[in-house]
N, C-alpha and C positions, 0 to 999 in steps of 0.2 A: 726416257720420256718420249712421247709421240709428238711433242711440239717441234716444228721445223727450226725455230730459232735456237732452241737448245741443242738439236742435232748439229746445226751448223757451227755452233760454238765449240762442241767437242771435236768436230772434224777439222777445224782450223788449228787445233793444238794450242789454244790459249792457256796461259798458266792458271794455277789454282786460284789466283786472286780474282779471276772472273767468276768464282763460285758465288760470291755475294750478289753479283749482277744477275746471275742466272736465277738465284732464289727470289730476288726482287721482281724479275720479269714473271716468274711463275706465280708469285703471290698476286700480282696484278691480274694475271689471267684467271686465277681461281676466283678472285673477287668479282671480276667481270662476269664469269660464268654463273656465280651465285646470284648476282644482281639481275641477270637476264631472266631467271625464273620468277622474279618478283614483279617484272614489268608486264602488266596485263592491261588489255584494252577492252572496254565494254562494247559489245555489239549493240546493246540497247543504251542509249544516252539517257540517263536518269534525269538530268537537268531538262532535257527536252520533254520528258514525261511530265515533270513538274510544271513546265510552262503551259502545256496543254491542260493540265489539271487546274490552272487558274480560272478557266472558263466555268466549270461546274462549281468551283469554290465561290466565285463572285456571285453566281446565280443563287446559291444557297444562302449566302450572306444577305442578299437583297430580300429574299423571301423571309428570312428570319427577322429582318428589320420591319418588313411590312406586317408581320404578325404581332408586333409590339405596339403599344399605345404610349404616346407622350403624356406625362402627368403634370409637368411644370412649364415646359417651353411650348407655347402656342397649343394648348390642349384641344382647342376647338377647330383648328385649321386642318382640313382634310380628315375630319373625325379623329384627330390625334395620331394619324399614321403618316409616315413610318416612324417607329420609335427606335430606341437604342437597344440592340440585342446584346446579350452578354454570353460569352462562350462557356462559362462555368459558374457554379455556385458551390464553393467549397467551404463556406462558413457554417451553414446549417444543414444542408442535405448530405446524408451519409449512405443513401441507398445505392448509389452508383460509384462508390469509392474505388472499386477495382477497375471499372471502366476508365475513370480518370487516371488511375495509375498506369494502365496500359497505354493510354494516349500520351502521357508524359514520358513513358519509356521510349516511344518512337521519337519524340522531340529530343530527348537526351542523346539518342544515337545520332541524329542529324547534327546536333551541336558539337558532338565529339568529332565527327568527320570534318566539320567545318574548321574546328580549332587545330586538330593534329594532322589533317591531311590537306591536299591541294584543293583549291576551290574549283569545282567543276564549272561554275559559271565564269570564272576567270579564264579557264582554259578554253572555253567554248567561244568567247567573244574577243579575247585579247590574245594575240599571237606572240607578243614579246612583253617582257617584264618592264614596267615603267621605270625610267631612269631620269637622272638629273632632277629638275624641279618638280617632276610629276611622280615622284616615288610614292607620295601619300595616296595616290589613286587606288593602290592595291588595298588599302584599308577601307576605302569607300566601296570597293567591289565586294568585300566581305560583308559589310553592313547591308548592302543591297541584297545579298544572298540570305542574310538573316531575315530581312523583311519578306523575302519570297517564302521561306520556310514557315513564317508566322501565318501567312495567308493560306498556304497549303494545308496546314494543320487545323485551321479554324473550323472548317465544316465538320471535322470529327468531334470537336468539343461542342459545337452547336447541336449535333445529333444527340449527344448524351444529355444536354441541358433541356432540349425541347420535349423529347419523349412522347412524340405522337407518331401516328402511322406514316404520315407523309415524310417526315424527316428521317424516321428509321428506314423507310424504303430507299430514299435518296442516299442516306449514309451508308447503307449496305452495298449499293452499287458502287459508290465512291471508294469504299474501303476495299471491296473485292478488286477493283481496278488497280489500286496502288499495291495490293498484296501480290497480285499476279505479275505485275511488271517488276516488282522487287525480286521475286523468285526467278523469273526469266533472266533478269540481269546477272544473277549469280550462276545460273545454269549455262549461260552462253558466254562465259568469259573466254577471251582469246589471249592465251599466255604462251610465251615462247618456251618450249621444252617443259611444259607443265605436266607433272605426274598426277595420278589420282589422289595420292596422299596430300600433295600440296594444294590441290583443288579443295579437298575436304577441310584443310586447315584454314583456307581463305573463307569458306562458308561458315566455319565456326565463329569467325569475327562478327558476322551479321546475324548470328543465331538469336540474340535477345530481341532485336528489332523485328525479325521475322516472326518470332513467337508472339510478340505484342500485336502485330498485325493480324495473325491468325486468330488470336483471342478475340479481338474486336470484330473480325469477320464472322465469328460464330455468335457473339453476344447480340449484335444488331439485328440479324434476322430472328433470333429467338425472342427478343423483346417485341419485335413487330408482330410475330405470331401470337404472343400473349395479348397484345392490344386488340388484334383482330378477333380473337376468341372471347374478348370481354374480361379477361383476367388482368385488369389494369389497376386494381385497388392498391396493390403493393407498389406501383410505380408513381401514382399520383400523390397520395398522402400516405405516409407510413402509419400503420395502425398503432393505436395507443399502447396496446398490451405488448407490443414488440419493440417499443422504444426503450433503450437500455437505461435511460434515466428513471423511467417509471418502474422498471424492474428493480433497480437499485433501491428506490424509495420504498417499494413494496416489501422488499426483504428486511428493511429496518423494523417493520412492525410485526414481523413473524418471530414468535418465541423460539429461541435457540434451544435445542435439546441438550441436556447435560450429558456429556460423554466421558465422565470421570470413571464410571465403572468399567467401560470397555478399555479405557486407557490404562487403568490399574491392572486389568486381567492380562492385557497384552502390552505391557510397557515397552519391551524391546521393539516390537513391531511398530507400535505407534510412534516411538522416537525415530525409527528409521523412516517412516512415512513423512513425519514432520520435516526431517532433514531433506528428503527428496523434494517435498513440496516447497521448501524455502528456496531451492536453487532451480526448480523447473518452472516452466511457463504454465500458468493456470488460466484456462479459458473460461470466461464468464458468459453464460448463455444470454444472448441478447445484446452483449456489448459490441460496439462498433467503433473502430478507430476513426480518428479524424481523417478526412481525405487529404488534408495537407501533409499529415505524417506519412501516410502510405505513398503518396505521390513523391514526396521528398526521398524516402527510402528507396523507392523504385528507381528514380532518376540517378541517385548517387550510386546505387548498386550497379546499374548498367555502365556508368562512367568508370567505376572501379574495374569492372569486367573488361572494358575496352583498354584501359591503361595496362592491366596485367597481361592482356593478349599481346599488346605491343612490346612489353618488356620480355615476355617469354619468346616472342618471335625474334627479337634482337639477340637475346642470349643464345638461342639455338643457332642463329646465323653465325655468330662468332665461334661457337663450339665446332660447327661444321667446317668453318674456314681454318681453324687451328688444326683440326684433324687432318685436313688435306695437306697442310704445310708439313706436318710431322710425317705423313706418308711420303711426301716428296723428299724430305731430308733422308729418310730411311733408304729410299731408292738410290739417292746420290751416293751415300756411303757404301752401299753394296756395289755400285758401279765402280767406285775407286778401288775397292779390294784391299787386301792386306798390305800391299806396298804403299798404297795411298795413305793408309792409317799410320804406318810407321813414319812416313815422310811428314805427315801433319804433326805427329808427336815431337819429332826433332825440331821442327820449326817453332812449335809452341814453347819448348824448353828455352831455346835461344831468345825468343821474344820476351819470355818472362823475366830472364836475368836483366835484360836491357831495360825493361819497363820498371823494374824494382828500383834501380839506381836513378833512373830518370825521374821516377815519381817522387823520390825523397827530395831531390833538388827542387823540382817544380812545386812541391808542396809548400816549401818555405817561401818561394817567390810569390806564388799565388796567394798565400796567406797575407803577406805584406801588402800586395796590391788590393786584396779584398778589404783589408782594414782601412787603407788610405782612401780608396775610391768607391766605398760601398754605396754612398748616396748617388754618385754619378752612374755607377755600373748597374745598380739594382733599382733604385726608386724612380729615377727619371724615365726609363723606358716603361715602367709599369704605369706611372702617372700619364705619360703620353698615350699609352694604349687605352687607358680608361677614358681619357678625354676624347680620343678619336671614336671609341665605341659609344660613348654617351652622345656625342654630336651626331653620329650616324643614326643612333636610335631615335633621337629627337627629330631628325630630319625625315625619317621614314614613318614614325608612328605619332607625330604630333597631332594629326586629326583624331586618333584614338583617345589621346589624353583630353583634348578639348571636348569631344563628344561624351566621354565618360563623365567629366565634370559637369557638363550641361545636363545630362540625364539624371545624375544624382541631385543636382540643385532643383530640377523640375519635380523629381520624386518627393523631395523634402517639402516643397511648397504645396504640392497637391495633398500630401498627407496632412499637412498642418492646417490648410485653409479649405480644402474641398472634401476630403474623406473623413476627417475627424469630426465626430458628432458633438453637438453641444451637451449631450447627456454623458459624455465621458468625464470620469473623475479620476482621482489618483488610484483607486482600486479597480476600476472598470474602464475599458476602452471600447466605445461603440463606433460603428461605421455608418455613414450616410452616403447617399449617391452610389448605391451598390452596383448598379449596372455599369456605370463608368469605372468604378473600382475593379470590377471583375475583368473588364476589358484591359485596363491598365496592368493588372496583375498577370494576365495571360501574356501580353506582349513583352512585359518586363522579364518574364521567365527566361527568354532566349538571351537577353543581355546580362541577366544576373548569373547565368551559368559561367560566363567569362569573368565577371567581377567576383564570383564566389571562389574561383581558382586563385585569384590574387589575394583575396582576404584569407583564404585557407593557408597560403604560404606565409602571409604576415602573421597569422595566428601561431603557426609553428615557430617562427622566429622569435616572436614575443614570449611565447611560453618557454622557449629555450633560454632566453636571456633572463627571465624572471626566476626560472628554476635554478639557474646557476647562481644568481645573486642571493636567493633565499634558500640555498641548499642547506645551510647550517641551522635553519629554523625548523626544529623538530616538531613544533606545534602546528605547522602548516603541512597538510597532506598534499602531495603532488599527484594523487590518483583520484578518480571518482569515488563516490561514497561506497559503492559495492566492492571496490577493489582496494580499500584502505588497508586490508590485511597484508597486501604485498609491499607496503611501505613500512619496513621494519623500524625505522627511526620514529615515525609517527605512532606506530603501534606500541613501542616501548614508552613513549611519552604518555599515552593514554593509560597504560598500566601504572606508571608512576603517579598519575593523578588519582587513580583509584586507591592506591596505597596511602597517599598523602591524605586523601579525604577520610579514609578509615581510621587514621591515627591522629590527625591534627585538625579535625573539623572544629571551628571556633565555638559553635553552639554546644557541641558535645563536650569539648574540653571545659567550658565554663560551667556546665551543669555538673560534670564530674568533680571539679574543684570545690564547688559548693557542698556537694554531698560528702566528699572526703573531709573537709574541714568540720562539718557537723559531726560526722562519725568519730573522728579522732579526738575532738574536744570532749565529747561525751565519754569516750573510753578513758581519757586521762582523768576525768572527774570521778568516774565510778570505780575504777580499779585501784585507787590509792587512797584509802580513808585516812591514813595518818598524815599524809601531806595536806589533805583537806582540813584536818584538825589544826595543823600548824597555821594554815592560812586563816582559819577562823580566829585563832588566838591573836594573830596580828590585827584582826578587825577588818581585814580587807581581803576578799576572795575574788581573784580575777580569773575569769575563764573565757576562752575563745571558742565559740560554737557558731558555725555558719557565718563566720566573718563578723560576728557581733560581739561587743564588749559587755559582759554580764557582771553585775555586782551582786554579791551574796547578801541576802536579807537576814541571814542567820548570824547576827552580831550578838554575842553573849554579853550579859551585863556584868558578870563577875569574872574578869580576866584573871585576877589574882587567885581566885578559887581554882580556876582551870590549871594555873601553873602549879598550884599546891599539890593537886592529885591528878592522876591519869583517869580519863573517863572509862567507864565500863563498856563491854561489848554491846549491851542492850541500849545504852545511851547513844553510842555511835550509830547503831542501826536506826534508832528513832530519828536522830538528826539527819541521817542520810535520806530517809524516806521523805521527811519534810522538804528538804532541799531539792530532791528529785522531782516532787510534785510541782513545786514552784518553778523549777527549771523547765519542766515539760510545758507548763502553761506559757511561760515567756517565749520559749523557743518555737512553739507552735504558732504563736501570734507573729513572731519575727519571720518564720518561714512563709506564712501566708502573705505578709506584707511584701517580702522580697519577691515571691512568686508573682504577685499581682503587678508589682512595678516592672518586673522583667517582661511579662507578657504585654504590658502597656507599651514599654519601649520598643519591643519587637513589632507590635502592631503598627505603631506610628512610623517606624523605619520602613516597613513594607508598604504602607499606605500614607504617603506624604499629604494627600488631600484631606485626611482626617485631622491634621494639626490645626486647621483654621476653625474647627468646631470645639476646640478645648476652651474651658471657661476663662482661663487667664488670657488666652489669645483674643477672645471676644471682648473682654474688658479692655485690653490694650487697644483693640481696633475701635471700640466705641469712644475711648478717650481721645484717640487720634482724630476721629470724626468730629468730636466736640471741639477740639482745639482748632480744627480746620474751619468749622462753622463760625466759631468765635472770631477767628481771623478774618473771615469773609464779611462778617457783620461790621467789624471795625473798618475794613477797607471800604465797604459801602457807605458807612457813616462819614468817612473822610472825603469820599467822592461827593456826597451831598453837600458837605460844608464848603468844598471848593466851588461847586456850582453856585451855591448861594452867595459866596463871596464875589464871584465873577459877575453875577447878576446885580449885586449891590454896587459894584464898581461901575457898571454900565449906566445904572440909573443916576 
């Protein structure tokens, strides 16, 4: 090793026990060396750039307010100016959805740097970390930096919302300035022993935000040139034939061509196309996603990108550190040589024997101690540690808790009493005071990013708890609708329902039972003429058809004559024909009556509101009204009699 401490250790002839001290020292040196490559200083202080950017930001904000008129608060004072400007309109307008998404992408990058990195504002104005009673000031510094980012990003959203030549021109200059300074900040990084590869890796971290800035730097001048050339129809009002709602309604009235012939001629190809169409994204001409959806996906995607960058960077750091440690150990073993290896082996064998016997004895002793003093040894330190951690957290972050609770309460009150329109119903939610709502939604985005991380963690914890609690419920799918096939238990349960419905459907089983009873009864009656004759001889023929008790009308007058001689085949056939005709007439009437009653019961069960229109229900209802009216008349008559009696007593 080239390290002077290591060379001095070998020169002094210290024993092998100093090997671990040498490894520890070398490990610290390697870690310090790796950390040195990550400590970079910016030649361009971006916070100072943001502070100077406040001047054009405030000027553009004042101009935007002067271009608006007040409609409710003092509308005639100073001709209704200045009014309340709003940075975005993401409820109705979908023409500039990608511009809004790029702007929110830059904001998401700033929020990530604020949350997972050191506060540049804090490092610029505060030389030491607040201690003692003033620990909470660090949280207030972060909140002030959030407010700074809100004002810095406001002109970009104002430019997208206003859409005129003046604001597009100022927005272009403003966006170009921020983009140039951000690129120069990455190009002029001052890092100790920084290689070109490490420099490129650091630039990859800010690639999404730089891409969003370059996109807006190209969109703003392009839109301004369109306005100057007079091609502003697509920016002011979206043409009716290109609104996706109109296109969708128009397609509803177009007759769809029947493609059965082509499907039959190319069945395999059509099936393959349908399968691919079911799993692939189908773009509809004229359809435009909501700006809220696109902005949310863009911001979340950039945050995920930044988190993955941090994870990959940390993992690569530890891999490099472990690789250096292994190289160091290999060099030490080679320096010891063969004699050192044999010496280490002998020492290890002796130590192993001693440790085996010592371990058996100590195992019993430690087991008894652990069983007797487990609460004192284990739980008390953990509880003390948790208590100290909780107290330190509350002492340091109590302003964050208070501010978050206050913001959530104010947000609830504003939504309930200011933004919620009187036209809102259970099925529709309408928004009023839209300019104020757009400003509130814009400023709350930066706070909701941090609140969203907390709620996402809580959502994972709650889903974990509920999934474990209801893991045995096969009728509950733990995956989204399109991924239900990956839940084998739920998929098996659905298959069981299909099988049960195919074999035990109550309506189907009732119908089959009725049909089977009718068929079996008729077969028993028609396939055994001699048993029918015996039943006629007894004077009572009982048959069960369709669940009905049928009595034979063929009662012969001369029973003794029938006992005296056996009937001929012709007589039996004639008697069978007569009974069959009468049975068919009676069974057809019974089937019609049963079918009618079945459909009536089924209709009333599916439509409970029709029950009150039944004749017997109306009769009962009228009788109840009559009883009630009679009772009211009697009560009124009793009241009149009491009044008359009181008047007579007074007289």
